[in-house]
Phi, psi and omega in degrees: 000341177066218176260023172290136174255113179273117173269119192215140175272189182285169173296156187048066195286136171268183189295320180297323183294315182290317184286325178290331175292317177297319182294313187289329175297315176302316182295313177303319178298314184285328188259343182236346184067025180268163177272080179257133184228134174292146174220167179221152184245075179138172183294138178275128186283173188296320183287328175293316175302330177294316182295320179295322176293317177300319183278345188065041181246139179286149177297137175299162184291139179281124181226103185260349184202120181245019178292143170303134181229177179303321179300322181272349175259343187283150175274133186273328187277083189253137171273128183238163168239153178268147185291348175276349182288164180275163170302326178295314178296320182292317183298312183297325175296315183294316176299311184304319186259002180071029180273145169265346181206157183213133172290134181250132180237157171275185186296339179272002181082012179282130178299129181248333184184174183214066182290151178246165175301318181295321179294319179298318180295318181297334183287340180260005174269140178303138174294330184211145183288340180274004178255091185296337186263008187303316187276356174279339186280123176227151178238112187200184177229165174303315183297311182299320178296314178302318180292316179297322184272359189041050189260173177263160184219077191274060189246000183076010177207170177278148176296139180286149182260359181290129184271131183226158173276116187230169182240119178274119176235143182248118183280075184259355184248190180292170180299313179304310180300314181297319181294316178298315182295319180303319185289358176286343188233155175300128192299323186285354175264358188268130169262117178257122186251121185211156177265225186273071183228086185306320183299319183282328178295316179298319179301312185295318178299311180295334180280345178083040182294164181287326177202146174246124181247120178261119187259179174075012183078012177273160176240156176291146170288167184299321182291314182295321179293319181296317182295322177300311180301319181293327179271000180067031176255123182287140182242133174245133174245131179223154182279342184289147174289169189301316184296314181295319182300318181297317175295324182289321176298317176301324186273358178277000177301140173302137180294337183298329179294335184261004184275135170220178184259017181264062177217160182268135173218161189226147174279156188298338182264006178299127185289155181304314182304318183289325178297311179303315183294321186289320187264355183312308184263008185272143179264003180293127185286325182229148185235120180281151176236127181240156175299135182302324187265312188270338188073008178286145184288126178260330182174186182223161173214159175244174177297329182293332178293345182266001183282312177236084187279132170300131183242153179293132176274128186230145164238117185272135176231150176066020177188159186213030174213151183295333182295340176252354184274167177301143178307133182088003182299330179288348175250012182258175174264104177271123185260330186204153177229127175233122184200163176234018179259164178302159176276130179200181174078200191234032181293123178230152175230155179281333178231164179299139182232168172281118179236107178251122176225116182241146178277069180237178183283345181200158178284336173299326173302310180301321179295316177299321176296329181288321174299321182290321178301329179264016183053038176247157175233129173298151175291173188300320182289323179292323174300317178296323179293315181294326174301312184300318176299317177295316185295317182298304192284337179255005188048054182055056174063022177256350180288144176302342177276000183287143182238167175297328176303319177299316182294322184289316183291328181288328177293315180297313181294325177300319181293319181293322182275351177065038180242157171262113188310310181299315179297314183300312184296321178294320176294320181299309185280346174275350191295337181177156176249123179296319185288327183277324187267349183228153171300157187301322184295317183289322180302316178298325189276353182297327177204081185235136181231149178244138184231158164235125184231118176046042180088354181267131177260126188236141172236128182231124176243154177224133175226135179260134187224153173271084184094169187250012182300317184294325183294310179299330174290329188250014187300314180299317182287331176291319179298321181290320181291323177296322179295323178295322175298318178301314181282318183289327187262356182061050180268151167282326191207139171223149180210163177226128175258118181255113185261129172272107186283348181276331184253348187056039174239167177220160172236148181241127173244137195233163171207149174117214189301123185290341181295330177286312176311315183287346180266357176283123184268001180283156179303138177266119177280327175187175184306125175072012175225130183234152180260125178241079184293132178075002179267122177234002183237135175301330182295323181261357185287337180250015178290342178249027178252000000 
């Protein structure tokens, strides 16, 4: 996330949460010159989309989880090896960069393995002390050997890339002894390594070995070269002495042969807490991070990368508790909180922060106040958004939470935005009906907040409508949706306040523990449905419970 400050409202954002985020991000950019960007934690409702269209403002970025993850902690500038490379090539990369391990990928960038220096070394140790021929077995190709030996290939064709299981023999004894030892193996599987000894070269060619390697910087003579071509025996010439050449041929084995799946790797979305727990007892030097869908390597991290992890910087608006905040807010760097609700919940910060809480009708009001205190004015688009946040949260200054400050600020913003408040209000509330245009479950989520009071978990949703006709049509579906919230979210009680903005009255529909129902002092219209005459605010709907 870098130095970006994400300004974000509560989950299931209403218009004030979206518009105050847009406004406060603009304020931070204008007053402090920081890279502040609005974000949202949930789908934007129909009326807020209407506001954004009227203001000509792009929707804030959707940000549903800000927990540090494998993707945010891994290093992206990764040196990799291809699975077609040889042990020697991979080893040299590791030594050059001081690595103890290196990710190996295929040609599409998909992670294939994670070999370490220790693992590579173990592969060249004899598996058992009783196998005298263990070190003779090599798996390689003509092309790999030519590359490892930096050799010449005077055969009138290109070296083959087919990888085979072969036997490495060094002609360090007499002609007769070398011939006898060679006959222990199928001749076409033998790599005969010899220096300037034409007699052994001839013997090996006539026997039909799989490959003849001439060491020490020597070349085959014209006669031997012709014989090799006639017999179909490939010849490699190298400057290395026989001992060095033998080691290099062993290291020309493809790295793909040494790869297995017994290593730790993580998907890009793995949370930091899970990473720490998983790698705590591991001796693996590097941990690869892969794309969840493609399996392609994104980066790597070591244990030291988990010590001081970069965290998302947040400014919270229109809420002040973790239960309503974006997932992972408790693992983020919360820099500021701007809100107009009561103090509640368990919001904590690691360092002192700016916390502004004002008893006004909307968070958009507070944001506008901050512009004025700095002798700044929001641009037209931002002013329109802040107007919408105020109009939405105060029902155009008719809510009991409205203050004289709200009235003064709305007048100032309307002038900056060039809007007629009455006409704008009519357009805003006419932009759509949540109950008509959305299924009951989605309508409840359009503005839903969760609270915890004295051990009771509560869910409270609110919807403003032009009349209550749609409510009565959807009553049964809304009741069912509330009951699902109680079960799925493990709530003791869930309710929906449907406000008729034309009459400034509301109805309340409930689900969950009947003890809460029995404590509601408003008139009961029917089971789980109450009449709240004159109530237009969620804040006051439970003042008499």
